[in-house]
N, C-alpha and C positions, 0 to 999 in steps of 0.2 A: 469591663475593661479587660486588660491583659495581665496575666501573671507570667513572669519570666524567670526562668531558672537556668543558669549556665552550668553545664556539667562538662568541663574540659572543652573538647572541640564540638560539643553538641549543645545547641540552645533549645530549650524546651519552652514553647510559648503556649499558653492556654487561654482560651476565651473564658473569662472569669465573671460570668453572670449566671451562676447555677440556678438561682431562684426563678429565672425566666427561660431556663433551658438554653442559656447562652444566646438569646435572641440578639439580633444586630440592630444597632442604631447608628447615627452619624458619628458619635464619639468613638465607638468601637472601630468602625471602618477607617476613620482618620488615624487612629492609633496603629492599626494594622498596616496602613499605607506608609506611615512614617517609619515604623520599625523595619519593615522589609526593604524600604529604600535605603535606610542607614546600613543595613546588613551587607550591602554591596561592597563596603569598605572594611568588612570584618574578615580579613584574610586568614585568621586563625581558626575560623569555624569550618567544620566539615559537613554539618547538617543542621537543619532547623526543623524541629518537630512541632507541628501545630495540632493542638488537641483542645478539648473542652472539659471544664470542671463539672462535676455533678453527674446527672443522669443522661446527658446528651452532649454530643459534639456541638450541634447548633440547630435550633428549631426554626431558623429563618428570620425574617424581619420581626422586629419588636412592634407588635400591633398597636401598642399605646404610643409609641414614638417612632414611626417607621422612617427608615433612612431615605434621604433624597428629597425631602420636602421643605428643608429650611431655606432661608434667604428671603430678602425683601425686594432686591433689585433684580432685573433680568439676568445680569451677569452672575450675581450671587446664586440665583436659583439654578442657572446652568451648571455652576460649579458643584452644587450639592446634588444635582440630578445624576452626576457622573461619579459620585463618591464610591459606590460599590464597584463600578468598573475599574476605578483607579486602585482600589485595594486588591482586587484579583490580579490586575496587571502587575502590581508591585511584587506580588508573590511569584507570578509567572516569570518575571524578569530577573528575579533574584538568582545570582550566580552560585550561591550556596545551595546544595541539594536540599530540597524541601519535601517534607514527608507529612501527610495528614494522618493523624492517629484518630480513628473514627469509632464512635460507639453511640448507642441510643439513636436519636433522631439526627439525620443529615438532610435538612429540608431547605428548599429555595436558595437563599443567599448562602447558607451553610454548605449546600451542595456546590455552589459556584466557587466558594473558597477552597473546598476540597479538590475540585477539578483543576484549580490553578496550581496545585502542588505537583511536584515531579512524581511522587509515589503516594499511594493511598493504602493504608493498612486498616482493616475493619475488624472489630470484635464480632462475634457470632450473633449478637443481639442488634446489630446495626440495621436500620431501616432508612432507605433513601427515597426521596420524593421531590419532584418539581411540580408544585401545585399551581403555578402561574396561569396556565390555560384555564383551569377550573375556576380560578379567582378572577379571570378577566384582566389580568395584569400583564403588561408587555414583558417579554423575556429579554433582559438586558445583562449587563456585566460581562459580556463576551462568553456567556455560558454555552450557547449553541455551538459555535465553532470548536470550542474545547471538547464538548461532549462528542461531536462528530469525529474529531481526531482520535478520541479514545475508543469509542465503540462502533463507529461507522454510521453512515447517514440513515440507514433503515432502522437500526436499533435506537438511534437518537430520536428519530421521528416518533417512534413508539413511546419512548420515555416521556417526551414532551407532550404529545397530543393526548395520550391516555391518562397521564398524570397518576399512574398507578404507584402503589408502594412497591419497592424493590427490596427484598430481603438480602442479607449479606451473602448467602450462598449464590443467589442469582447474580448479584453484582460481581462476584468473583468469576462466575462462569462466563459472563459477557465482557470481562476485562475492564469493568468500571473500577474495581479494586485489584491491587496486585497480590495481596496476601490477606488471609483470614487469621 
């Protein structure tokens, strides 16, 4: 779930599942969507910093309870299949400045959440990866258009198709992160 700490005009939000490297499930993504949607009316805030507790920002989907598979009816399944997309879109649409504070692993869905933020700041130990192609999973959540907008089509193609690990220094050099 999320840990929230308000510090004057800055709201600090942390993914708070350190035992699973802040892996994502439906509950976390619903909470992210709800929070960032409500922030639209928080005119007192100047910035929202999204981080992760423990050893990683986010290791991606919770493999024991992956997001997007809940629901029994067709409409309910469609709703849950778009849960990650809606979380990323809520961050991207937030009119408060959004900052991703990154460390450790930034993988898959965690990578997508970070890309949805206005700014990304990474610790020197940060490692980025989009493993979806290697896993045979479709790339969703609006990640590809955001990645292309940040690093260009050629670099985005390389990141997605090769599914290589990207260290923090390389991420900074290719403009995936703004500051180290």
